[in-house]
C-alpha positions, 0 to 999 in steps of 0.5 A, spaced: 500 500 500 502 507 498 503 511 504 500 518 501 502 522 507 509 521 504 508 524 497 507 531 495 501 533 490 504 535 484 500 540 480 502 545 475 499 552 477 494 556 475 489 550 475 482 548 475 480 545 482 474 542 485 472 542 492 466 538 494 462 540 500 457 536 504 452 541 508 445 540 512 439 540 507 437 546 510 443 550 507 444 552 500 451 551 497 450 557 492 450 562 498 455 558 502 460 559 495 458 566 494 459 568 502 466 564 501 469 566 494 465 573 494 466 576 487 472 571 485 469 567 479 467 560 481 462 555 479 457 551 483 453 544 482 449 540 486 452 533 487 448 528 491 443 528 497 444 523 502 439 517 503 435 519 508 435 527 505 439 530 511 445 532 507 447 534 500 453 535 497 456 541 492 462 541 487 465 548 487 470 549 481 475 555 481 481 557 478 487 556 483 493 560 482 498 556 487 498 551 493 497 557 498 491 559 494 488 552 494 490 550 501 487 557 504 480 556 501 480 549 503 481 551 510 476 557 509 471 552 507 473 547 512 472 552 518 465 555 515 459 554 520 454 551 515 459 546 512 459 539 515 465 536 511 470 538 505 473 533 500 
């Protein structure tokens, strides 16, 4: 088995990146993305709904300019109070 913690992700920047967020069904992924990314161009698409309908997921795609940019937005999404999980 490969230990991925010992490998660094190699990307050529700028590149398109997709974050998947999981939220409670009463929240809106489009509004969350607007709150986080403000005027920065991004695309939001609905992904799935959990089997019991309690959670739903969205894909958020945007152009990231470097590794700091990519990890910064992952952290901001992870800390957002309405987001249950970021993948």
